[in-house]
All heavy atoms as an XYZ file, in Angstrom:
849
protein
N     127.142    -21.275    -50.389
C     126.110    -20.283    -50.626
C     126.704    -19.233    -51.577
O     127.798    -18.739    -51.391
C     125.705    -19.671    -49.280
C     124.603    -18.664    -49.393
S     124.179    -17.984    -47.783
C     122.577    -18.659    -47.572
N     125.964    -18.879    -52.562
C     126.465    -17.900    -53.532
C     126.436    -16.504    -52.945
O     125.751    -16.229    -51.966
C     125.628    -17.960    -54.807
O     124.361    -17.384    -54.553
N     127.192    -15.619    -53.570
C     127.211    -14.229    -53.108
C     125.842    -13.581    -53.207
O     125.453    -12.805    -52.340
C     128.216    -13.422    -53.928
C     129.624    -13.706    -53.527
C     130.556    -12.793    -54.264
N     131.895    -13.109    -53.840
C     132.908    -12.307    -53.941
N     132.756    -11.129    -54.504
N     134.096    -12.662    -53.513
N     125.115    -13.883    -54.252
C     123.777    -13.294    -54.434
C     122.835    -13.746    -53.325
O     122.076    -12.941    -52.772
C     123.211    -13.667    -55.805
N     122.887    -15.031    -52.986
C     122.027    -15.556    -51.925
C     122.419    -14.955    -50.583
O     121.553    -14.588    -49.772
C     122.118    -17.079    -51.880
N     123.733    -14.834    -50.357
C     124.204    -14.224    -49.120
C     123.761    -12.763    -49.033
O     123.293    -12.299    -47.986
C     125.732    -14.325    -49.014
C     126.268    -13.637    -47.796
C     126.168    -14.232    -46.551
C     126.855    -12.378    -47.891
C     126.653    -13.600    -45.410
C     127.339    -11.735    -46.762
C     127.245    -12.346    -45.519
N     123.896    -12.039    -50.121
C     123.505    -10.621    -50.151
C     122.014    -10.482    -49.895
O     121.576     -9.582    -49.164
C     123.881    -10.001    -51.489
N     121.218    -11.375    -50.486
C     119.766    -11.335    -50.285
C     119.420    -11.626    -48.822
O     118.582    -10.932    -48.225
C     119.076    -12.338    -51.204
C     117.572    -12.306    -51.113
C     116.927    -13.265    -52.096
C     115.430    -13.214    -51.955
N     114.759    -14.149    -52.847
N     120.079    -12.633    -48.244
C     119.825    -12.977    -46.844
C     120.234    -11.833    -45.932
O     119.530    -11.498    -44.969
C     120.572    -14.254    -46.476
N     121.355    -11.187    -46.230
C     121.809    -10.059    -45.426
C     120.837     -8.890    -45.533
O     120.501     -8.252    -44.531
C     123.201     -9.613    -45.848
C     123.736     -8.476    -44.987
C     125.099     -8.027    -45.431
C     125.657     -6.906    -44.599
N     124.765     -5.872    -44.186
N     120.348     -8.625    -46.716
C     119.384     -7.541    -46.917
C     118.116     -7.810    -46.124
O     117.585     -6.917    -45.458
C     119.055     -7.379    -48.416
O     120.263     -7.054    -49.108
C     118.025     -6.295    -48.643
N     117.632     -9.041    -46.198
C     116.418     -9.378    -45.446
C     116.648     -9.286    -43.942
O     115.775     -8.822    -43.204
C     115.918    -10.768    -45.835
C     115.287    -10.788    -47.211
C     114.693    -12.131    -47.571
O     115.049    -13.155    -46.995
N     113.785    -12.125    -48.528
N     117.815     -9.688    -43.481
C     118.134     -9.588    -42.053
C     118.200     -8.119    -41.628
O     117.690     -7.748    -40.563
C     119.450    -10.297    -41.752
N     118.803     -7.286    -42.468
C     118.867     -5.844    -42.174
C     117.473     -5.227    -42.146
O     117.165     -4.405    -41.275
C     119.746     -5.115    -43.189
C     121.219     -5.449    -43.052
O     121.614     -5.992    -41.991
O     121.977     -5.183    -44.012
N     116.648     -5.615    -43.101
C     115.282     -5.088    -43.149
C     114.477     -5.556    -41.935
O     113.688     -4.790    -41.371
C     114.600     -5.503    -44.448
C     115.142     -4.790    -45.669
C     114.587     -5.329    -46.979
O     113.864     -6.358    -46.969
O     114.886     -4.727    -48.029
N     114.684     -6.798    -41.524
C     113.984     -7.320    -40.345
C     114.437     -6.564    -39.096
O     113.608     -6.186    -38.254
C     114.237     -8.818    -40.190
N     115.733     -6.327    -38.981
C     116.237     -5.573    -37.826
C     115.663     -4.168    -37.814
O     115.273     -3.648    -36.764
C     117.766     -5.535    -37.863
N     115.589     -3.558    -38.977
C     115.009     -2.214    -39.082
C     113.533     -2.227    -38.686
O     113.062     -1.324    -37.983
C     115.174     -1.690    -40.506
O     114.574     -0.426    -40.640
N     112.814     -3.243    -39.114
C     111.392     -3.359    -38.760
C     111.221     -3.500    -37.243
O     110.324     -2.896    -36.653
C     110.747     -4.545    -39.477
N     112.103     -4.271    -36.609
C     112.038     -4.416    -35.148
C     112.350     -3.095    -34.460
O     111.723     -2.750    -33.460
C     112.984     -5.522    -34.660
C     112.367     -6.890    -34.723
C     112.708     -7.772    -35.727
C     111.437     -7.289    -33.773
C     112.130     -9.023    -35.795
C     110.855     -8.547    -33.830
C     111.203     -9.412    -34.846
N     113.316     -2.343    -34.982
C     113.633     -1.038    -34.394
C     112.431     -0.103    -34.472
O     112.096      0.579    -33.498
C     114.830     -0.411    -35.107
C     116.148     -1.066    -34.779
C     117.304     -0.481    -35.567
O     117.158      0.608    -36.161
O     118.378     -1.107    -35.581
N     111.785     -0.068    -35.628
C     110.594      0.776    -35.798
C     109.484      0.298    -34.866
O     108.786      1.099    -34.227
C     110.127      0.781    -37.269
C     108.786      1.482    -37.429
C     111.175      1.439    -38.157
N     109.340     -1.015    -34.749
C     108.316     -1.594    -33.877
C     108.564     -1.225    -32.419
O     107.638     -0.813    -31.708
C     108.303     -3.108    -34.043
O     107.368     -3.689    -33.170
N     109.803     -1.343    -31.967
C     110.124     -1.001    -30.582
C     109.924      0.484    -30.315
O     109.454      0.870    -29.244
C     111.547     -1.434    -30.217
C     111.710     -2.927    -30.098
C     112.834     -3.551    -30.622
C     110.760     -3.715    -29.465
C     112.993     -4.927    -30.519
C     110.907     -5.089    -29.350
C     112.030     -5.701    -29.883
N     110.271      1.324    -31.289
C     110.062      2.764    -31.134
C     108.570      3.075    -31.023
O     108.155      3.894    -30.189
C     110.683      3.523    -32.303
N     107.765      2.410    -31.842
C     106.314      2.611    -31.782
C     105.753      2.117    -30.452
O     104.881      2.763    -29.861
C     105.627      1.896    -32.946
N     106.266      0.996    -29.964
C     105.814      0.465    -28.669
C     106.169      1.435    -27.546
O     105.357      1.683    -26.649
C     106.432     -0.909    -28.413
N     107.377      1.994    -27.603
C     107.802      2.958    -26.579
C     106.911      4.197    -26.616
O     106.436      4.667    -25.582
C     109.256      3.363    -26.790
C     109.776      4.344    -25.745
C     111.124      4.902    -26.116
C     110.853      5.997    -27.086
N     111.779      6.966    -27.404
N     106.667      4.716    -27.818
C     105.808      5.899    -27.953
C     104.398      5.606    -27.443
O     103.781      6.438    -26.776
C     105.748      6.369    -29.411
C     107.071      6.936    -29.900
O     107.956      7.237    -29.059
O     107.233      7.067    -31.128
N     103.897      4.428    -27.760
C     102.568      4.036    -27.289
C     102.512      3.932    -25.780
O     101.556      4.391    -25.146
N     103.548      3.348    -25.187
C     103.590      3.220    -23.724
C     103.640      4.597    -23.066
O     102.972      4.829    -22.047
C     104.790      2.383    -23.302
N     104.397      5.513    -23.650
C     104.457      6.878    -23.108
C     103.094      7.560    -23.188
O     102.673      8.238    -22.247
C     105.515      7.700    -23.846
C     106.968      7.326    -23.573
C     107.912      8.104    -24.496
C     107.327      7.564    -22.120
N     102.400      7.375    -24.302
C     101.072      7.983    -24.456
C     100.074      7.391    -23.460
O      99.264      8.123    -22.868
C     100.568      7.791    -25.893
N     100.141      6.075    -23.263
C      99.241      5.420    -22.309
C      99.546      5.897    -20.889
O      98.629      6.211    -20.120
C      99.365      3.884    -22.420
C      98.798      3.417    -23.763
C      98.649      3.189    -21.263
C      99.181      1.997    -24.131
N     100.826      5.976    -20.550
C     101.201      6.455    -19.216
C     100.747      7.889    -18.996
O     100.263      8.230    -17.912
C     102.709      6.337    -18.998
C     103.159      4.919    -18.778
O     102.371      4.059    -18.399
N     104.419      4.646    -19.017
N     100.898      8.741    -20.009
C     100.462     10.135    -19.886
C      98.957     10.215    -19.682
O      98.467     10.989    -18.846
C     100.877     10.929    -21.125
N      98.215      9.405    -20.420
C      96.750      9.398    -20.282
C      96.346      8.874    -18.908
O      95.424      9.412    -18.278
C      96.126      8.551    -21.392
C      94.616      8.532    -21.423
C      94.009      9.901    -21.596
C      93.898     10.281    -23.028
N      93.141     11.536    -23.217
N      97.017      7.844    -18.421
C      96.704      7.302    -17.095
C      97.028      8.324    -16.003
O      96.245      8.499    -15.059
C      97.486      6.007    -16.859
N      98.154      9.029    -16.141
C      98.507     10.056    -15.164
C      97.493     11.190    -15.183
O      97.084     11.694    -14.131
C      99.925     10.586    -15.452
C     100.400     11.549    -14.412
C     100.790     11.103    -13.155
C     100.452     12.907    -14.679
C     101.234     11.995    -12.186
C     100.883     13.804    -13.717
C     101.275     13.349    -12.474
N      97.057     11.568    -16.377
C      96.027     12.606    -16.517
C      94.736     12.167    -15.816
O      94.086     12.963    -15.124
C      95.766     12.864    -18.002
C      94.701     13.869    -18.305
C      94.413     13.945    -19.805
O      95.364     13.933    -20.600
O      93.221     14.001    -20.161
N      94.370     10.907    -15.979
C      93.160     10.380    -15.334
C      93.310     10.388    -13.809
O      92.371     10.773    -13.096
C      92.871      8.967    -15.832
N      94.470      9.983    -13.317
C      94.701      9.996    -11.872
C      94.608     11.418    -11.314
O      94.012     11.641    -10.260
C      96.080      9.412    -11.549
C      96.215      7.903    -11.677
C      97.682      7.486    -11.533
C      95.363      7.197    -10.644
N      95.197     12.365    -12.020
C      95.144     13.756    -11.580
C      93.708     14.265    -11.550
O      93.263     14.875    -10.572
C      95.987     14.648    -12.498
C      96.039     16.105    -12.062
C      96.582     17.025    -13.146
N      95.981     16.869    -14.446
C      94.749     17.285    -14.772
N      93.991     17.869    -13.878
N      94.282     17.112    -15.992
N      92.966     13.993    -12.615
C      91.567     14.436    -12.689
C      90.730     13.803    -11.577
O      89.901     14.479    -10.952
C      90.983     14.102    -14.060
N      90.952     12.522    -11.323
C      90.199     11.835    -10.260
C      90.563     12.372     -8.881
O      89.681     12.533     -8.022
C      90.430     10.327    -10.332
C      89.826      9.716    -11.581
O      88.946     10.297    -12.201
N      90.321      8.565    -11.982
N      91.842     12.667     -8.655
C      92.253     13.230     -7.369
C      91.628     14.607     -7.162
O      91.116     14.914     -6.073
C      93.777     13.319     -7.294
N      91.630     15.424     -8.201
C      91.008     16.750     -8.101
C      89.506     16.638     -7.824
O      88.963     17.398     -7.017
C      91.253     17.554     -9.380
C      92.677     18.050     -9.513
C      92.926     18.811    -10.809
O      91.961     19.080    -11.565
O      94.089     19.142    -11.061
N      88.863     15.691     -8.495
C      87.425     15.494     -8.265
C      87.158     15.068     -6.823
O      86.190     15.530     -6.204
C      86.871     14.456     -9.246
N      88.015     14.208     -6.296
C      87.855     13.778     -4.898
C      88.044     14.942     -3.931
O      87.271     15.084     -2.976
C      88.838     12.646     -4.569
C      88.383     11.318     -5.120
O      87.207     10.983     -5.042
N      89.296     10.568     -5.696
N      89.048     15.761     -4.160
C      89.256     16.923     -3.293
C      88.088     17.903     -3.386
O      87.628     18.435     -2.369
C      90.569     17.629     -3.622
C      91.781     16.878     -3.143
C      92.811     16.576     -4.021
C      91.900     16.463     -1.822
C      93.930     15.883     -3.585
C      93.009     15.773     -1.379
C      94.034     15.475     -2.269
N      87.599     18.133     -4.601
C      86.447     19.026     -4.770
C      85.222     18.474     -4.043
O      84.467     19.225     -3.411
C      86.125     19.235     -6.251
C      87.179     20.063     -6.975
O      87.983     20.736     -6.300
O      87.204     20.025     -8.227
N      85.039     17.161     -4.129
C      83.922     16.523     -3.433
C      84.055     16.712     -1.918
O      83.075     17.074     -1.249
C      83.843     15.039     -3.795
C      82.895     14.273     -2.929
C      81.530     14.478     -3.016
C      83.373     13.352     -2.003
C      80.647     13.775     -2.195
C      82.496     12.644     -1.193
C      81.138     12.860     -1.287
N      85.244     16.484     -1.397
C      85.449     16.642      0.048
C      85.191     18.079      0.491
O      84.573     18.308      1.542
C      86.861     16.212      0.440
C      87.102     14.702      0.443
C      88.567     14.390      0.719
C      86.205     14.014      1.454
N      85.639     19.051     -0.304
C      85.363     20.451      0.035
C      83.857     20.698      0.074
O      83.357     21.391      0.955
C      86.021     21.396     -0.980
C      87.511     21.561     -0.781
C      88.047     22.722     -1.582
C      88.480     22.264     -2.939
N      89.069     23.305     -3.779
N      83.141     20.117     -0.881
C      81.689     20.278     -0.930
C      81.015     19.643      0.282
O      80.066     20.200      0.838
C      81.116     19.651     -2.205
O      81.623     20.269     -3.343
N      81.505     18.474      0.668
C      80.924     17.788      1.826
C      81.127     18.617      3.094
O      80.199     18.781      3.900
C      81.526     16.370      1.987
C      81.166     15.768      3.337
C      81.031     15.463      0.865
N      82.318     19.163      3.269
C      82.575     19.972      4.463
C      81.771     21.267      4.475
O      81.483     21.813      5.538
C      84.073     20.272      4.609
C      84.868     19.076      5.038
C      85.953     18.651      4.296
C      84.532     18.360      6.178
C      86.695     17.542      4.686
C      85.261     17.253      6.580
C      86.351     16.843      5.824
N      81.385     21.737      3.289
C      80.591     22.962      3.197
C      79.086     22.679      3.276
O      78.287     23.609      3.385
C      80.910     23.700      1.903
N      78.707     21.397      3.217
C      77.284     21.036      3.233
C      76.647     21.433      4.558
O      77.271     21.374      5.611
C      77.120     19.543      2.994
N      75.388     21.815      4.490
C      74.679     22.299      5.676
C      73.808     21.232      6.327
O      73.383     21.392      7.460
C      73.834     23.507      5.292
C      74.684     24.649      4.732
C      74.021     25.959      4.934
C      74.697     27.104      4.270
N      76.034     27.390      4.573
N      73.549     20.142      5.570
C      72.685     19.107      6.146
C      73.077     17.736      5.606
O      73.791     17.619      4.605
C      71.216     19.387      5.804
O      70.992     19.185      4.423
N      72.572     16.712      6.253
C      72.807     15.344      5.798
C      72.195     15.128      4.415
O      72.766     14.426      3.578
C      72.231     14.347      6.810
C      72.435     12.875      6.485
C      73.922     12.546      6.367
C      71.784     12.005      7.539
N      71.060     15.755      4.160
C      70.410     15.648      2.848
C      71.331     16.195      1.766
O      71.453     15.603      0.682
C      69.072     16.420      2.846
O      68.281     15.936      3.915
C      68.336     16.234      1.547
N      71.980     17.322      2.039
C      72.924     17.897      1.078
C      74.098     16.948      0.835
O      74.535     16.774     -0.311
C      73.453     19.244      1.575
C      72.399     20.336      1.578
O      71.344     20.172      0.928
O      72.642     21.368      2.249
N      74.601     16.333      1.895
C      75.722     15.391      1.766
C      75.308     14.201      0.899
O      76.061     13.773      0.022
C      76.223     14.920      3.151
C      77.224     13.780      3.021
C      76.815     16.080      3.929
N      74.129     13.676      1.126
C      73.643     12.532      0.337
C      73.493     12.923     -1.120
O      73.888     12.171     -2.026
C      72.327     11.979      0.931
C      72.602     11.354      2.297
C      71.690     10.971     -0.017
C      71.363     10.977      3.079
N      72.957     14.096     -1.385
C      72.816     14.572     -2.766
C      74.185     14.740     -3.419
O      74.385     14.352     -4.580
C      72.039     15.880     -2.798
N      75.135     15.317     -2.669
C      76.495     15.483     -3.197
C      77.133     14.126     -3.497
O      77.777     13.945     -4.537
C      77.353     16.250     -2.190
C      77.083     17.739     -2.047
C      77.819     18.295     -0.828
C      77.499     18.483     -3.304
N      76.949     13.184     -2.587
C      77.528     11.848     -2.770
C      76.934     11.163     -4.000
O      77.658     10.560     -4.788
C      77.290     10.989     -1.520
C      77.713      9.535     -1.668
C      79.192      9.369     -1.936
O      80.006     10.069     -1.360
N      79.543      8.462     -2.816
N      75.625     11.270     -4.163
C      74.965     10.648     -5.307
C      75.464     11.248     -6.620
O      75.798     10.519     -7.565
C      73.431     10.826     -5.198
O      73.006     10.241     -3.966
C      72.715     10.169     -6.349
N      75.542     12.571     -6.657
C      76.016     13.257     -7.858
C      77.483     12.922     -8.138
O      77.865     12.654     -9.283
C      75.840     14.772     -7.695
C      76.144     15.530     -8.957
O      75.614     15.161    -10.027
O      76.927     16.508     -8.889
N      78.287     12.913     -7.087
C      79.703     12.588     -7.235
C      79.891     11.167     -7.771
O      80.692     10.937     -8.694
C      80.425     12.752     -5.897
C      81.863     12.324     -5.933
C      82.816     13.092     -6.584
C      82.269     11.146     -5.317
C      84.147     12.699     -6.608
C      83.596     10.750     -5.349
C      84.532     11.522     -5.993
N      79.171     10.220     -7.215
C      79.287      8.820     -7.647
C      78.898      8.673     -9.116
O      79.589      7.985     -9.884
C      78.418      7.927     -6.766
N      77.809      9.330     -9.517
C      77.372      9.251    -10.919
C      78.435      9.838    -11.846
O      78.799      9.225    -12.853
C      76.055     10.005    -11.101
C      75.504      9.984    -12.531
C      74.282     10.881    -12.709
N      74.470     12.244    -12.227
C      75.171     13.196    -12.881
N      75.765     12.911    -14.015
N      75.277     14.413    -12.375
N      78.958     11.004    -11.488
C      79.980     11.646    -12.320
C      81.252     10.810    -12.392
O      81.886     10.716    -13.450
C      80.307     13.041    -11.783
C      79.229     14.060    -12.066
C      79.595     15.418    -11.497
C      78.499     16.436    -11.736
N      78.794     17.731    -11.088
N      81.636     10.199    -11.277
C      82.851      9.381    -11.266
C      82.693      8.141    -12.145
O      83.627      7.752    -12.835
C      83.237      8.989     -9.843
C      83.921     10.098     -9.081
C      85.173     10.597     -9.775
O      85.160     11.626    -10.440
N      86.253      9.884     -9.639
N      81.529      7.530    -12.123
C      81.298      6.363    -12.982
C      81.396      6.787    -14.451
O      82.049      6.109    -15.257
C      79.932      5.700    -12.682
C      79.560      4.693    -13.754
C      79.968      5.028    -11.309
N      80.786      7.901    -14.803
C      80.866      8.402    -16.179
C      82.307      8.723    -16.562
O      82.767      8.361    -17.649
C      79.993      9.651    -16.335
C      78.508      9.393    -16.261
C      77.681     10.679    -16.198
O      78.263     11.794    -16.234
O      76.444     10.567    -16.117
N      83.011      9.399    -15.662
C      84.394      9.792    -15.930
C      85.289      8.567    -16.093
O      86.084      8.487    -17.041
C      84.925     10.687    -14.794
O      84.131     11.870    -14.731
C      86.375     11.065    -15.007
N      85.159      7.611    -15.182
C      86.007      6.419    -15.249
C      85.691      5.569    -16.479
O      86.597      4.975    -17.068
C      85.893      5.605    -13.969
C      86.566      6.268    -12.809
S      86.456      5.246    -11.336
C      87.366      6.253    -10.187
N      84.441      5.539    -16.873
C      84.074      4.817    -18.088
C      84.744      5.465    -19.296
O      85.334      4.778    -20.135
C      82.544      4.796    -18.268
O      81.962      4.138    -17.144
C      82.146      4.083    -19.542
N      84.677      6.773    -19.359
C      85.310      7.502    -20.455
C      86.826      7.326    -20.435
O      87.452      7.092    -21.476
C      84.953      8.984    -20.362
O      85.641      9.722    -21.326
N      87.426      7.429    -19.260
C      88.866      7.257    -19.138
C      89.293      5.850    -19.558
O      90.308      5.683    -20.247
C      89.318      7.532    -17.696
C      89.205      8.976    -17.301
C      89.356      9.201    -15.808
O      89.220      8.274    -14.999
N      89.623     10.438    -15.426
N      88.528      4.857    -19.168
C      88.842      3.472    -19.541
C      88.778      3.284    -21.044
O      89.643      2.618    -21.632
C      87.884      2.500    -18.861
O      88.056      2.539    -17.468
N      87.763      3.875    -21.677
C      87.639      3.782    -23.135
C      88.818      4.457    -23.823
O      89.357      3.924    -24.798
C      86.323      4.408    -23.604
C      85.113      3.579    -23.297
C      83.837      4.266    -23.766
C      82.611      3.470    -23.392
N      81.369      4.129    -23.818
N      89.223      5.630    -23.319
C      90.355      6.347    -23.910
C      91.647      5.531    -23.798
O      92.409      5.420    -24.767
C      90.553      7.702    -23.225
C      89.457      8.697    -23.542
O      88.665      8.458    -24.475
O      89.391      9.733    -22.841
N      91.881      4.966    -22.626
C      93.100      4.180    -22.420
C      93.054      2.900    -23.256
O      94.068      2.494    -23.842
C      93.328      3.894    -20.925
C      93.697      5.209    -20.218
C      94.410      2.835    -20.713
C      93.781      5.119    -18.714
N      91.901      2.279    -23.361
C      91.770      1.076    -24.189
C      92.037      1.398    -25.656
O      92.728      0.636    -26.349
C      90.386      0.467    -24.023
N      91.524      2.516    -26.135
C      91.757      2.920    -27.528
C      93.239      3.205    -27.771
O      93.801      2.801    -28.799
C      90.912      4.144    -27.880
N      93.874      3.885    -26.822
C      95.313      4.150    -26.948
C      96.113      2.854    -26.946
O      97.072      2.706    -27.716
C      95.785      5.029    -25.793
C      95.789      6.517    -26.005
C      96.211      7.240    -24.725
C      96.694      6.928    -27.129
N      95.728      1.920    -26.089
C      96.417      0.633    -26.017
C      96.269     -0.130    -27.328
O      97.241     -0.691    -27.845
C      95.869     -0.204    -24.846
O      96.040      0.538    -23.636
C      96.572     -1.544    -24.733
N      95.065     -0.137    -27.864
C      94.822     -0.830    -29.132
C      95.646     -0.203    -30.253
O      96.266     -0.907    -31.052
C      93.336     -0.787    -29.468
C      92.960     -1.604    -30.679
C      91.456     -1.635    -30.903
O      90.712     -0.834    -30.351
N      91.010     -2.554    -31.727
N      95.697      1.127    -30.307
C      96.480      1.821    -31.332
C      97.965      1.537    -31.155
O      98.675      1.279    -32.129
C      96.220      3.325    -31.287
C      96.983      4.093    -32.348
C      96.779      5.584    -32.210
C      97.494      6.394    -33.270
N      98.834      6.010    -33.604
N      98.437      1.573    -29.920
C      99.855      1.314    -29.648
C     100.247     -0.092    -30.093
O     101.311     -0.288    -30.697
C     100.156      1.507    -28.167
N      99.392     -1.047    -29.802
C      99.675     -2.425    -30.210
C      99.703     -2.557    -31.729
O     100.599     -3.184    -32.292
C      98.642     -3.390    -29.616
C      98.738     -3.538    -28.112
S     100.312     -4.201    -27.562
C     100.234     -5.838    -28.231
N      98.725     -1.956    -32.386
C      98.681     -2.017    -33.848
C      99.903     -1.343    -34.459
O     100.518     -1.877    -35.396
C      97.397     -1.364    -34.361
N     100.277     -0.177    -33.927
C     101.442      0.544    -34.437
C     102.733     -0.233    -34.212
O     103.649     -0.187    -35.034
C     101.560      1.927    -33.781
C     100.474      2.891    -34.220
O      99.733      2.588    -35.183
O     100.362      3.959    -33.590
N     102.815     -0.949    -33.097
C     104.014     -1.722    -32.793
C     104.123     -2.983    -33.646
O     105.216     -3.389    -34.025
C     104.043     -2.085    -31.314
N     103.009     -3.582    -33.963
C     103.012     -4.845    -34.709
C     103.120     -4.620    -36.222
O     103.703     -5.446    -36.939
C     101.740     -5.661    -34.373
C     101.575     -6.846    -35.292
C     101.795     -6.114    -32.927
N     102.614     -3.502    -36.700
C     102.540     -3.259    -38.148
C     103.884     -3.371    -38.871
O     103.949     -4.033    -39.910
C     101.895     -1.898    -38.425
C     101.574     -1.663    -39.880
C     100.580     -2.669    -40.457
O      99.726     -3.175    -39.719
O     100.678     -2.953    -41.667
N     104.984     -2.779    -38.387
C     106.252     -2.909    -39.128
C     106.717     -4.358    -39.259
O     107.229     -4.762    -40.305
C     107.252     -2.094    -38.295
C     106.431     -1.180    -37.468
C     105.125     -1.881    -37.243
N     106.528     -5.135    -38.206
C     106.943     -6.543    -38.254
C     106.040     -7.314    -39.203
O     106.498     -8.136    -39.997
C     106.935     -7.153    -36.840
C     107.979     -6.440    -35.979
C     107.194     -8.652    -36.883
C     107.915     -6.774    -34.509
N     104.751     -7.049    -39.131
C     103.784     -7.711    -40.017
C     104.120     -7.422    -41.481
O     104.130     -8.335    -42.315
C     102.381     -7.210    -39.670
C     101.265     -7.819    -40.460
C      99.938     -7.274    -39.942
C      98.969     -7.090    -41.048
N      97.717     -6.469    -40.631
N     104.421     -6.157    -41.773
C     104.776     -5.794    -43.147
C     106.068     -6.473    -43.594
O     106.177     -6.928    -44.730
C     104.911     -4.276    -43.269
C     103.602     -3.545    -43.219
C     103.763     -2.031    -43.239
O     104.911     -1.538    -43.336
O     102.738     -1.338    -43.152
N     107.048     -6.549    -42.685
C     108.322     -7.177    -43.034
C     108.146     -8.666    -43.279
O     108.716     -9.215    -44.217
C     109.367     -6.939    -41.940
C     110.733     -7.508    -42.277
C     111.291     -6.976    -43.582
O     111.169     -5.799    -43.877
N     111.879     -7.841    -44.381
N     107.367     -9.327    -42.451
C     107.115    -10.759    -42.651
C     106.405    -10.981    -43.982
O     106.770    -11.873    -44.752
C     106.291    -11.347    -41.480
C     105.768    -12.733    -41.815
C     107.126    -11.381    -40.218
N     105.408    -10.134    -44.264
C     104.687    -10.259    -45.532
C     105.628    -10.035    -46.710
O     105.576    -10.760    -47.710
C     103.532     -9.261    -45.578
N     106.499     -9.056    -46.578
C     107.456     -8.762    -47.654
C     108.442     -9.915    -47.821
O     108.734    -10.325    -48.947
C     108.197     -7.466    -47.340
C     109.209     -7.065    -48.379
C     109.893     -5.770    -47.986
C     111.023     -5.439    -48.959
N     111.778     -4.278    -48.511
N     108.945    -10.427    -46.711
C     109.937    -11.507    -46.774
C     109.362    -12.772    -47.398
O     110.041    -13.474    -48.130
C     110.452    -11.831    -45.373
O     111.184    -10.743    -44.853
N     108.124    -13.044    -47.095
C     107.494    -14.257    -47.613
C     106.541    -13.978    -48.765
O     105.812    -14.840    -49.195
C     106.769    -15.009    -46.485
C     107.703    -15.529    -45.442
C     107.852    -14.887    -44.226
C     108.472    -16.649    -45.679
C     108.730    -15.353    -43.265
C     109.348    -17.139    -44.725
C     109.485    -16.479    -43.515
N     106.538    -12.720    -49.202
C     105.702    -12.282    -50.318
C     104.242    -12.659    -50.127
O     103.593    -13.237    -50.982
C     106.234    -12.827    -51.638
C     107.608    -12.281    -51.983
C     108.114    -12.796    -53.294
C     109.466    -12.276    -53.675
N     110.442    -11.938    -52.720
N     103.737    -12.293    -48.918
C     102.357    -12.541    -48.571
C     101.603    -11.238    -48.724
O     102.071    -10.180    -48.297
C     102.227    -13.028    -47.096
C     103.035    -14.306    -46.900
C     100.772    -13.226    -46.715
C     103.157    -14.702    -45.436
N     100.425    -11.281    -49.304
C      99.612    -10.070    -49.421
C      99.031     -9.725    -48.040
O      98.477    -10.582    -47.371
C      98.490    -10.275    -50.423
N      99.175     -8.465    -47.650
C      98.670     -8.040    -46.345
C      97.350     -7.328    -46.536
O      97.121     -6.576    -47.390
C      99.674     -7.105    -45.637
C      99.117     -6.633    -44.311
C     100.986     -7.827    -45.439
């Protein structure tokens, strides 16, 4: 193998390693963001449950409890739907950010248009 070919192979290997490092860093950052969002959702849901329980104990009649339960259930469905969408969007972004450096490196190595 000639020196030029060896140098080219070494450069490509170094660039590939660098792309993997960037990819892993992006994956780690994405996982941290997803975990933070999930923890935020858990905290918000726990607070909503405690607030609901306080309301139930303060209710004066069964009719009030039923109204509180209905309102709470509707709000929780809306909240969980929103939380799920937020976490899904973060997951999609994290995956794209993690894959992009490798995709670019493969395209560069094989001279493929991305």
